[in-house]
VMD Tcl script that draws the C-alpha trace (Angstrom):
set ca {
  {143.81 91.22 59.33}
  {140.64 90.90 57.23}
  {138.52 90.71 60.37}
  {140.12 93.85 61.72}
  {139.40 95.75 58.52}
  {135.82 94.55 58.59}
  {135.42 95.74 62.15}
  {136.71 99.19 61.24}
  {134.63 99.56 58.06}
  {133.27 103.02 57.34}
  {129.79 103.72 58.78}
  {126.97 105.03 56.61}
  {127.14 108.81 56.14}
  {124.86 111.28 57.91}
  {123.47 112.40 54.54}
  {122.38 108.87 53.65}
  {120.87 108.25 57.11}
  {118.73 111.39 56.84}
  {117.60 110.61 53.30}
  {116.65 107.06 54.30}
  {114.77 108.40 57.33}
  {112.91 110.85 55.11}
  {111.70 108.04 52.85}
  {110.83 105.73 55.77}
  {108.70 108.40 57.45}
  {106.99 109.15 54.15}
  {106.07 105.47 53.78}
  {104.87 105.43 57.39}
  {102.60 108.39 56.61}
  {101.00 106.44 53.72}
  {100.28 103.52 56.04}
  {98.88 105.84 58.73}
  {96.76 107.70 56.19}
  {95.21 104.43 55.00}
  {94.60 103.24 58.57}
  {93.03 106.48 59.79}
  {90.82 107.27 56.84}
  {92.54 110.54 56.05}
  {93.26 111.93 59.53}
  {96.92 111.69 58.60}
  {97.93 112.93 55.17}
  {100.17 110.61 53.18}
  {103.33 112.34 51.99}
  {103.34 113.10 48.27}
  {106.38 112.88 46.04}
  {106.60 116.67 46.09}
  {106.51 116.62 49.91}
  {109.52 114.31 49.93}
  {111.50 116.19 47.29}
  {110.84 119.67 48.67}
  {111.42 118.77 52.35}
  {115.22 119.33 52.19}
  {114.66 122.65 50.36}
  {112.07 123.83 52.88}
  {114.39 122.59 55.61}
  {116.86 125.21 54.47}
  {114.69 128.16 53.40}
  {111.38 127.46 55.17}
  {108.07 126.34 53.69}
  {105.78 128.80 51.83}
  {103.12 130.47 53.96}
  {100.34 128.59 52.16}
  {101.77 125.24 53.25}
  {102.30 126.40 56.82}
  {98.73 127.72 57.14}
  {97.22 124.53 55.71}
  {99.06 122.29 58.21}
  {97.40 120.74 61.29}
  {99.21 123.08 63.71}
  {100.50 126.19 61.89}
  {101.74 127.72 65.14}
  {104.19 124.85 65.69}
  {105.19 124.27 62.05}
  {109.01 124.22 61.99}
  {110.70 127.02 60.09}
  {113.71 126.63 57.83}
  {117.23 126.38 59.14}
  {118.50 129.31 57.07}
  {119.56 131.40 60.07}
  {121.35 128.49 61.75}
  {123.05 127.55 58.49}
  {124.23 131.11 57.87}
  {125.54 131.30 61.43}
  {127.49 128.05 60.96}
  {128.95 129.30 57.68}
  {130.11 132.61 59.22}
  {131.47 130.68 62.19}
  {133.54 128.64 59.76}
  {134.99 131.83 58.31}
  {135.78 133.11 61.80}
  {137.56 129.87 62.70}
  {139.41 129.94 59.39}
  {140.84 133.37 60.20}
  {141.66 132.31 63.74}
  {143.46 129.21 62.49}
  {145.42 131.26 59.97}
  {146.94 133.34 62.79}
  {148.33 130.13 64.35}
  {146.95 131.22 67.72}
  {144.36 128.44 68.04}
  {146.70 125.54 67.31}
  {149.50 126.94 69.46}
  {147.09 127.85 72.25}
  {145.76 124.28 72.41}
  {149.32 122.95 72.35}
  {150.38 125.20 75.23}
  {147.29 124.20 77.25}
  {147.96 120.48 76.80}
  {151.63 120.99 77.66}
  {150.72 122.77 80.91}
  {148.28 120.03 81.92}
  {151.18 117.57 81.67}
  {149.37 114.28 82.20}
  {146.28 115.76 83.90}
  {144.27 116.10 80.70}
  {141.38 114.03 82.08}
  {140.46 116.86 84.45}
  {139.21 118.84 81.45}
  {136.32 116.41 80.93}
  {134.34 116.87 84.18}
  {134.99 120.61 84.30}
  {133.79 121.24 80.76}
  {130.84 118.83 80.96}
  {129.58 120.50 84.14}
  {129.86 123.93 82.51}
  {127.94 122.77 79.44}
  {125.32 121.10 81.64}
  {124.71 124.37 83.49}
  {123.95 125.96 80.13}
  {121.58 123.11 79.33}
  {119.57 123.17 82.55}
  {119.27 126.96 82.71}
  {118.53 128.01 79.15}
  {118.42 124.86 77.03}
  {121.83 125.17 75.41}
  {121.68 123.17 72.17}
  {122.25 124.88 68.82}
  {124.64 127.23 70.59}
  {126.99 124.30 71.20}
  {127.82 123.87 67.49}
  {130.86 126.20 67.59}
  {132.39 124.23 70.44}
  {132.58 120.91 68.59}
  {135.56 121.91 66.46}
  {137.31 123.53 69.42}
  {136.84 120.55 71.74}
  {137.64 118.03 69.00}
  {140.98 119.75 68.42}
  {141.69 120.09 72.14}
  {140.86 116.50 73.06}
  {142.81 115.09 70.12}
  {145.84 117.16 71.10}
  {145.41 115.92 74.69}
  {145.84 112.31 73.54}
  {142.17 111.33 73.29}
  {140.08 111.30 70.11}
  {137.40 113.47 68.54}
  {134.68 111.25 70.01}
  {135.68 112.50 73.46}
  {135.43 116.11 72.28}
  {131.98 115.50 70.78}
  {130.76 113.69 73.90}
  {131.90 116.47 76.22}
  {129.79 118.99 74.32}
  {126.75 116.89 73.42}
  {126.37 114.94 76.66}
  {127.30 117.89 78.84}
  {124.67 120.25 77.45}
  {122.25 117.39 76.75}
  {122.17 116.09 80.32}
  {121.51 119.63 81.48}
  {118.48 119.75 79.19}
  {117.28 116.35 80.45}
  {117.26 117.85 83.94}
  {115.92 121.27 82.97}
  {115.29 123.44 86.02}
  {114.54 126.92 84.64}
  {115.06 126.24 80.91}
  {112.56 128.63 79.28}
  {112.38 126.61 76.06}
  {111.30 123.41 77.84}
  {110.09 124.00 81.40}
  {109.06 127.60 80.73}
  {107.04 126.73 77.62}
  {105.40 123.75 79.35}
  {104.43 125.71 82.46}
  {103.05 128.54 80.32}
  {100.85 126.06 78.43}
  {99.54 124.61 81.69}
  {98.77 128.03 83.15}
  {96.93 128.99 79.96}
  {94.84 125.82 80.47}
  {93.94 127.00 83.99}
  {96.18 124.52 85.85}
  {98.26 125.68 88.82}
  {101.92 124.64 88.82}
  {104.44 124.45 91.68}
  {107.72 125.69 90.21}
  {109.65 124.54 93.28}
  {108.76 120.89 92.64}
  {109.80 121.21 88.99}
  {113.17 122.70 89.93}
  {113.77 119.96 92.53}
  {112.93 117.13 90.12}
  {114.98 118.79 87.39}
  {117.98 119.11 89.71}
  {117.81 115.41 90.59}
  {117.78 114.40 86.92}
  {120.43 116.96 86.01}
  {122.92 115.86 88.69}
  {122.32 112.13 88.24}
  {122.55 112.04 84.43}
  {125.51 114.42 84.27}
  {127.49 112.42 86.84}
  {126.83 109.14 85.03}
  {127.81 110.66 81.67}
  {131.03 112.12 83.05}
  {132.08 108.70 84.33}
  {131.19 107.10 80.99}
  {133.21 109.62 78.97}
  {136.19 109.55 81.32}
  {136.44 105.76 81.21}
  {136.51 105.79 77.42}
  {138.93 108.74 77.31}
  {141.35 107.00 79.69}
  {141.26 103.87 77.52}
  {142.03 105.84 74.34}
  {144.73 107.82 76.12}
  {146.42 104.56 77.08}
  {146.03 103.01 73.62}
  {145.01 104.99 70.55}
  {144.12 101.72 68.86}
  {141.19 101.24 71.24}
  {139.28 104.11 69.63}
  {135.82 103.32 68.32}
  {136.41 105.47 65.24}
  {136.62 103.80 61.83}
  {139.85 103.92 59.84}
  {138.42 106.70 57.66}
  {137.38 108.71 60.73}
  {140.83 108.27 62.23}
  {142.36 109.55 59.01}
  {139.95 112.51 59.03}
  {140.71 113.47 62.62}
  {144.43 113.30 61.98}
  {144.11 115.38 58.81}
  {142.00 118.07 60.45}
  {143.23 118.10 64.05}
  {146.60 116.31 64.07}
  {149.90 118.15 64.37}
  {153.50 117.05 64.12}
  {154.50 115.68 67.50}
  {158.16 116.65 67.01}
  {157.38 120.32 67.59}
  {155.18 119.91 70.67}
  {157.87 120.81 73.18}
  {158.81 123.94 71.26}
  {155.31 125.48 71.02}
  {155.18 129.12 72.11}
  {152.71 131.95 71.71}
  {153.67 135.29 70.22}
  {152.23 138.53 71.55}
  {149.88 138.79 68.57}
  {148.68 135.23 69.09}
  {148.01 135.87 72.78}
  {145.94 138.92 71.83}
  {144.01 136.89 69.27}
  {143.28 134.20 71.88}
  {141.93 136.81 74.30}
  {139.52 138.10 71.64}
  {138.66 134.50 70.70}
  {137.71 133.71 74.31}
  {135.66 136.90 74.61}
  {133.82 135.99 71.41}
  {132.50 132.73 72.85}
  {131.75 134.11 76.31}
  {129.66 136.91 74.81}
  {127.93 134.44 72.49}
  {126.83 132.27 75.42}
  {125.70 135.29 77.44}
  {123.82 136.71 74.47}
  {121.59 133.64 74.05}
  {120.48 133.52 77.69}
  {117.01 135.16 78.00}
  {117.91 137.41 80.93}
  {114.55 139.18 80.97}
  {112.78 135.88 81.63}
  {114.81 135.58 84.83}
  {114.12 139.19 85.87}
  {117.75 140.21 85.28}
  {118.76 143.41 83.53}
  {122.32 143.78 82.28}
  {123.99 146.72 80.55}
  {123.96 145.90 76.84}
  {124.05 149.24 75.04}
  {127.16 148.34 73.03}
  {125.49 145.13 71.84}
  {122.60 147.06 70.30}
  {125.10 149.24 68.45}
  {126.92 146.23 66.96}
  {124.04 143.81 66.22}
  {120.91 145.89 66.63}
  {119.75 143.94 69.70}
  {120.87 143.84 73.36}
  {122.37 140.74 74.97}
  {119.71 138.24 75.88}
  {117.75 138.88 72.68}
  {120.29 137.55 70.18}
  {119.55 134.73 67.83}
  {121.67 133.24 65.08}
  {121.80 136.24 62.75}
  {123.03 138.48 65.57}
  {125.60 135.85 66.55}
  {126.72 135.61 62.91}
  {127.20 139.39 62.83}
  {129.24 139.16 66.04}
  {131.59 136.50 64.71}
  {131.99 138.36 61.42}
  {133.12 141.50 63.25}
  {135.42 139.50 65.52}
  {136.98 137.74 62.52}
  {138.10 141.13 61.20}
  {139.43 142.19 64.60}
  {141.37 138.95 65.04}
  {142.84 139.31 61.55}
  {144.13 142.78 62.46}
  {145.52 141.64 65.81}
  {147.08 138.56 64.22}
  {148.81 140.62 61.58}
  {147.12 139.02 58.56}
  {147.11 140.83 55.25}
  {143.89 141.65 53.39}
  {144.36 138.78 50.94}
  {145.23 136.31 53.71}
  {142.16 137.34 55.69}
  {139.74 137.04 52.78}
  {141.11 133.67 51.66}
  {141.11 132.26 55.19}
  {137.53 133.45 55.75}
  {136.22 132.05 52.46}
  {138.04 128.74 52.95}
  {136.59 128.50 56.47}
  {133.07 129.09 55.15}
  {133.61 126.43 52.48}
  {134.67 123.89 55.12}
  {131.24 124.24 56.75}
  {129.11 123.63 53.66}
  {128.69 119.91 54.34}
  {127.54 120.80 57.86}
  {125.08 123.34 56.47}
  {123.54 120.73 54.16}
  {123.18 118.21 56.98}
  {121.43 120.75 59.23}
  {119.01 121.71 56.44}
  {118.24 118.08 55.62}
  {117.59 117.28 59.30}
  {115.13 120.18 59.49}
  {113.47 118.90 56.32}
  {112.55 115.65 58.09}
  {110.68 117.64 60.76}
  {108.89 119.65 58.09}
  {107.70 116.46 56.35}
  {106.20 115.27 59.63}
  {104.44 118.58 60.17}
  {102.95 118.42 56.67}
  {101.53 114.92 57.20}
  {100.18 115.52 60.73}
  {101.50 112.22 62.08}
  {102.74 113.66 65.40}
  {99.33 115.09 66.35}
  {97.58 111.84 65.47}
  {99.95 109.79 67.64}
  {99.58 112.22 70.56}
  {95.77 112.25 70.56}
  {95.44 108.47 70.29}
  {98.00 107.82 73.01}
  {96.37 110.26 75.42}
  {93.02 108.53 74.92}
  {94.63 105.17 75.65}
  {96.06 106.45 78.96}
  {92.67 107.30 80.45}
  {92.10 105.51 83.75}
  {95.51 103.88 84.22}
  {97.48 103.92 87.50}
  {100.46 106.20 88.19}
  {102.96 103.35 87.91}
  {101.72 102.77 84.35}
  {100.86 106.35 83.39}
  {104.34 107.78 84.05}
  {106.50 105.35 82.04}
  {104.01 105.09 79.15}
  {103.78 108.89 78.97}
  {107.57 109.08 78.99}
  {107.82 106.56 76.13}
  {105.15 108.52 74.23}
  {107.28 111.64 74.49}
  {110.30 109.68 73.27}
  {108.38 108.75 70.11}
  {107.01 112.26 69.59}
  {110.42 113.83 70.10}
  {111.68 112.12 66.96}
  {108.96 113.92 65.04}
  {109.16 117.24 66.91}
  {112.74 117.72 68.18}
  {112.01 121.31 69.25}
  {111.34 121.40 73.00}
  {109.24 124.57 72.84}
  {107.26 123.20 69.89}
  {106.68 119.93 71.71}
  {105.50 121.75 74.85}
  {103.09 123.90 72.84}
  {101.58 120.90 71.07}
  {101.46 118.34 73.89}
  {101.03 120.09 77.22}
  {97.47 121.35 76.57}
  {96.58 117.64 76.14}
  {98.82 115.76 78.55}
  {98.73 118.33 81.37}
  {94.93 118.34 81.83}
  {94.90 114.55 81.38}
  {97.33 114.14 84.30}
  {95.38 116.62 86.42}
  {92.03 114.93 85.73}
  {93.51 111.59 86.79}
  {94.80 113.13 90.02}
  {98.47 112.94 89.06}
  {101.23 115.52 89.49}
  {101.35 118.01 86.61}
  {104.84 119.02 87.77}
  {106.02 115.46 87.17}
  {104.35 115.54 83.76}
  {106.48 118.56 82.91}
  {109.63 116.63 83.83}
  {108.42 113.55 81.92}
  {108.23 115.74 78.84}
  {111.54 117.51 79.50}
  {113.58 114.40 80.30}
  {112.21 112.31 77.41}
  {112.65 115.12 74.90}
  {116.13 115.85 76.26}
  {117.22 112.22 76.03}
  {116.04 111.88 72.44}
  {117.95 115.03 71.53}
  {121.15 113.20 72.45}
  {120.84 110.99 69.41}
  {117.95 111.87 67.08}
  {119.02 112.48 63.48}
  {116.29 115.11 63.14}
  {118.25 117.48 65.39}
  {120.43 119.72 63.24}
  {122.71 120.62 66.15}
  {123.65 116.97 66.67}
  {124.16 116.12 63.02}
  {125.98 119.36 62.31}
  {128.14 119.18 65.41}
  {129.22 115.61 64.75}
  {130.01 116.52 61.13}
  {132.21 119.39 62.31}
  {134.05 117.04 64.67}
  {134.46 114.44 61.88}
  {132.41 111.80 63.73}
  {129.89 109.81 61.69}
  {126.39 109.56 63.13}
  {126.48 105.76 63.04}
  {129.69 105.74 65.05}
  {128.11 108.05 67.64}
  {125.17 105.66 68.07}
  {127.50 102.68 68.37}
  {129.47 104.44 71.11}
  {126.65 106.03 73.10}
  {123.84 103.45 73.06}
  {124.78 101.78 76.36}
  {124.85 105.14 78.12}
  {121.47 106.05 76.60}
  {119.93 102.91 78.06}
  {121.32 103.76 81.50}
  {120.08 107.35 81.30}
  {116.65 106.17 80.14}
  {116.36 103.86 83.16}
  {117.38 106.68 85.52}
  {114.79 109.00 83.99}
  {112.05 106.39 84.18}
  {112.82 105.56 87.81}
  {112.85 109.23 88.88}
  {109.66 110.32 87.08}
  {107.70 107.15 87.96}
  {108.65 107.43 91.62}
  {107.74 111.12 91.62}
  {104.38 110.43 89.96}
  {103.58 107.79 92.59}
  {104.40 109.92 95.65}
  {103.48 113.47 94.62}
}
mol new
graphics top color blue
foreach p $ca { graphics top sphere $p radius 0.5 }
foreach p [lrange $ca 0 end-1] q [lrange $ca 1 end] { graphics top cylinder $p $q radius 0.2 }
display resetview
């Protein structure tokens, strides 16, 4: 019994992991500063203490301008945090109507033993969002929904988290037309005077997208089937199991009697529309040469669909919360209390997102990422394709911990790595996919990504538990990426 308890001991919290990482990177900056004679700036005590604050509100302009690359200095996570808080209020109102819980119950009842089919369908849908427009932060609202759905279906919240994170993440690994990864990288290469074949990029991206998504689906389904057969086989700690039951568990005695009232059905329709519009609104339609009628969107949020960001999405969910409250028949006091309680439930998530952004800000202040990039590119001069590709990929893995933003990474690195590949006679298109796949893989597990840390917190999954569950899959995906990009670099 003692051994079992030890095996299920609680993992270290996401807050502690991020704080430890902040200190470790600060110490690393001191070592680098001493070794480079001042090229890297050692983090000061004030840098460490203010990083979480700047991670929330953004650093002062004077600090941004004095950094090595002001144009890629990460901003604060205020807009994302506000969006998450409003989303919590929206979900609180939706939950108060009873429509969400009953809707999930009815769905599971209708599946009647075929719950596993949800996994490939949803992961493919999320992966399409990842490969086309880099769906990442936009996935945060889906963690709570999928955690509740998968738990009700007889799985656990790990399955719900994996469906969202791996689905969208594998799409980003195999980005085809993702403007924040492929688009930013190609733009940087063109600005450097290098011609790029978009067709080759799309083909390589499609290979990585299909391969990694298929492998991830199999991995998630095998685990889900095991948990479905025996709840005791879950990887979650005892505390996490208690948390998932407290937040997502319902009395099994009433499952067969679940029905939806007319008001609840109406609320579910509006709920579905809310998320569909949110996804559509974040897709940069103009970049794809597509014009859609969005006049009503400008009236509600001030901007048309395709130009929304987190403040516009927050406005959208705030309006929809009021509409759902009216449809669901909630009183004024019930609506306000449900909304405030929902916002309060998200405060731990907000703090985690801000702290994760603070780590990136500390790295920007010290200049470590630029120093690593320049030294690595110099070391790659004159090597063969079979060495250049995997070493470049590993370099991007390291840099992606410091710069989790794909567009920021492309802006910083492509003007260096693109011309280097071209001068050595290698495929610049493959270099784009080396960057995209490495950055995408790291964003499946890096603690500096607010969407990951926040999403897992919403789903009541500790970061350490996620790493313990996903590490084998990450190794497999890394091998697949290395094989594809190295082969492409050798033959193109």
